N, C-alpha and C positions, 0 to 999 in steps of 0.2 A: 563594630562598625559594621555596618548592612556591606552586600558588596552591590558596587554600583556598576557592574559589568552587562551589559543588557542581554536579554535573548532574542536573539532572531528569530522573527517568525513570518518566513514565507512562503503565501499562500494567494488564493483570488479574492478578489474583492470579499463577493457573498459566500463566507463558510463558513456555519454555524458552530461546528465542533472548534475552529480557531474561535474562535468569541467567546466561549467557554474556558478554554485553555488559558487566553488573556485575560480575562475576567480573575478566572482564581491568582495569577501571578499577580495580576495590580493589587489582589489582596494581598500578598504577602509583602510587598511592596518592591519587587522587582521589576527593573526597568525592562520596558520591552519594545522594540519595534519592529513594526509590521509591516510588510512591503509584499509587492506582487512584482516578479520580474517581467511579466510582461508590462507595466508601466512604465518600462526603460525603452527609449530616453526620455519620455514627455513628461513622466513629473519622478522619475527615479535617477542619479547618479553616482556616476560612484569615480573615484580616482584612487589608484592603488599604486604602491611606489615597493619595487622588488629590490630589497639588496643586499649584500650579502650579512646583512641580521635579519634579512626571513621579510613576510610581508608585512606592510603597513599602509593607510589611508582612510580614507572614508568612503560612506553611503551616505548618501543625504534624500532624503522623503520629502515631501511639503512641510512634513511637520517633528522630523526627526533626524538625528544625525549619529551614526553608528563610528565607533571609534575599530575599522579592520581589528585592529592588533589586541581585542581587546571583548572580544563576543566571549560568553561564556556556554551559551547552547543556541544552532540552530532547529528550529522547527521546522520541516518543511512536506508541504501539503497540498504539492499537484497547485502551483500557483500557473496563471493561463502561459498561454507560449508569445512568444517575442514576434511583433505584427510592424508592418511597417508601409502601411497601406496607399501612402502618398508616392511613393516610390515605385518605378517599373518593375514589371517583376527577375527580370537581371540584376537591378541591383539591390531590391528587397531582400533576395536570396543573399544575396551578399552581406547586407548588414542584417538577417537574421543568425547566419552562422558567426561573424564577428561578433555579436551578441552574446550569442551561445558561448562560443568558446572564450569572450572575454571575460563578462561579467559573469556565466556560467561557471567560469575557471575560477574567477576571485571566488563566489560563495562556497565551492568545492574547496580550497584553500587554506580557511581562515586558522592560524595558529591556535594549538592549545581547545579548541570549541568541539565540544560533543555535540555531536550531529542526531539527529530523532528522525530520519534518517539520513545517511548521506546519500544527496543525488545519486552517485555512480553506484552506491549499494543499492539500491533501490532500484538502480536499470538493470543490475546486475540480475538480480531476486525476480524481473518481475517477467522472465523468458519461464515460461510454462516449462520445456523439458528441464531446463537447470533446477526446475525449483523443485521436477516430482524427480530427477537424478537424486539430489541433495535429499530430499526425503526419504528415497529408499537407505542413502548412505547413512543417515540418521535412524534407522530404525525403526521406521512408520512401518504400516499394514498399506498395501498401494492396491486397488484395479487393476489389472490389467491394461495397458495402454498402449493406442496404436495411433502414431502422427505419422500422416501420407499424404501424396500427393495422385495415389496410383488408386483407380476405383477398385479394381482385381483385388487388392490388399484390403483395403474396408470390407469386401464382401466376404473374404475369407474369414476375416479377422470376427466377422458379424457370426457367419457361421459355426464358428469355432466355439464362442462366449454368449451366444443367442442373447440375453437381455444386454442392451449396448446403448449409449448416449452420445451425442454430438455435444462438445464444447469448443466454443471460440477458444482460439488462439490468446489474444487476446481481446477483451471485453470493456471499452469507455463504459465507464457510467454517464448517464442521462438524468436529471432532474424533470420529471411528469407531474405537474401541480403538486412540487415541493417534495416529491420522494423519487428517490432513488431508484433506476430502472435500469437493466442491461438486456442485453440479449439472454434470448430463454435458453436453456439444456434440454433439449429433446431425446427422447428415444428415437432410434431408426432400426429399421429393418432394410434385407436384404435389396426389396424391391425400392429403397427409395434412393439406393447409391446409382446416382448417372455419370454418366461421362464427364460431368462438368465439375467433378471434383478434381480432374486433370489440374482445372483451374488455380489452384493453388493451395497451400497446407493444412488439412484438417487433424484434429485430436477427436479419435475415437475412443472410450473408454466403459468397460464392462460397470454391466449397471451393477449398484450395492444393493443388494434388499436390505433395507433400513426400516428401523424403527423411528428416529430422530435424527437430526443436525445438531451440532454443537459447534459454537464459535468461540474460540480460544482467543483470549487478547495477550498477550506476552509484552510489558511495559518494565523495563529494565529487568530486575530481576522479580517483578509478580507477573503473578498468572492469574488471571481469570478466565472460568469457563462457564458457558452458560450454554444449556439445553434448549435446543430450539423444537418445539413440538408442531407438527403440520398434517396435512394431508397433500402436501407437495413434493412434487420430483426437485425442483428448484426454490428454495424457502423465499427467495429474495424477489418474487414475480409476487408476491400477495402479504404486505404484511398484516395485515386486518387479519389471515386468518392465524396467526404464530402466539403462542405462551412460550414463557421462559421461565429458565428456571436456574440459579445456579448451581453445580456443582463439583464434585472434586474428578478431576483426572483418575484414571487407572493407574497402577505400577507399570510405570516403565514410560509414560508419556515424556512428561516434566524433563527427564533427561535427556530425551529427543528433541523436545523442545528447544533445548541451549544448545545441542549440537548444531541441529538446523541453523539457527541462530548465527553461532560462529561460525560458521559455511560460511555465510554472507556477510558476516559483520552489522548485522544489524543489531538493534535497540528496542525496539519495535516491531511486531509482527501481527495481521490478524489471521489467524490459521479458522480453517474451514476441517471439518469432520462428519463422515456420516456415522450413527451409528447402526453394527447389525443386529443382525434378528439373533444373534450370539451373546451381544453387549461390546463385540471389540469394537475400537476407535478404529474408522479407515481415514488415513488421511488423502482431503481432497485438494487442498492447495492454502497457500501461504499469498497474505497479499500486505507486502510493506508499507502499504499507504490505506491500510482498509480503516472503513469505519468503525466507531466501537460507541459515541456518545450516550445512541438512542439506547443502547444493551444497560447506561446508568442509569437512567430514566425509568427502562420497565424493570430496573433489579434491586436497584440502588446499593449496585459494588462502586468503590472508592476509586474506580479508572482515574477522573479528572484528578482527583489527587495525588494519583500515582505517577502522573507525566507529568504534574507540576514541581514533585518532588526528584522528580527525573533532569528535568531542564534546569530547576536551581537548583540544580546541583548537590541535593541533598542526601542523594540515593542511589 
């Protein structure tokens, strides 16, 4: 007998990656309820009762209803934020917080649900200092890194390490002509550091002399490694210059990946590494909500099937 419990896919309206996962699940006969938390309360509603027997209730979209006590898995894909444009600023702020801690709290408390990933764990892992610290503890090789608001500290770091790059501590993705775009990583010199650095926190990192990059996508117990060749400091700035080759991870990388994932209790992660001139892999970051489907198109690696297996709870 097929399992009637649905998979919740929490994402924005336009998400091609979610589309292909939902199509794969539909092809397997797995019920899916897609929703965007940003649709609350206009076209999404919730009723949740918490008793001594736990949480129960319903989520209702215009076309689907989900029994909160019987969700098998939740795929969390950066939904749009709550918004109440018809309210004045003070009332809207109140409504947003109630929605976040109300509906958001319900979605984070589903009994027996597999989260890919849990929204709270995503939030934890998105802090770069926490991610870099966890990477060091997991056994990855890391470039020397400084986080500072002191211009003198930045200059001293550059003087000590020579080739240094600047990275934003948070870099939201924007779509430009259908292509993901982010703030560029840039090399900086001492003369580039002004007193404006004192205005907020900045991340500086020694530049790794690299021959290529690697994107490693971890989906449950599956690990997919793709070498990305280009002549770019940051390969995300021009996808037309990239070539892709599936590769195997060096000895020691896979155990470190799983140590890192366990640290944040993640079941999905998109890791970026730089391959140094000596062949060693240098950890750069892990995105707990990273993109992956374009790599399947480029390489044929069965990532969508692996993710569907995870959500279907067959792996």
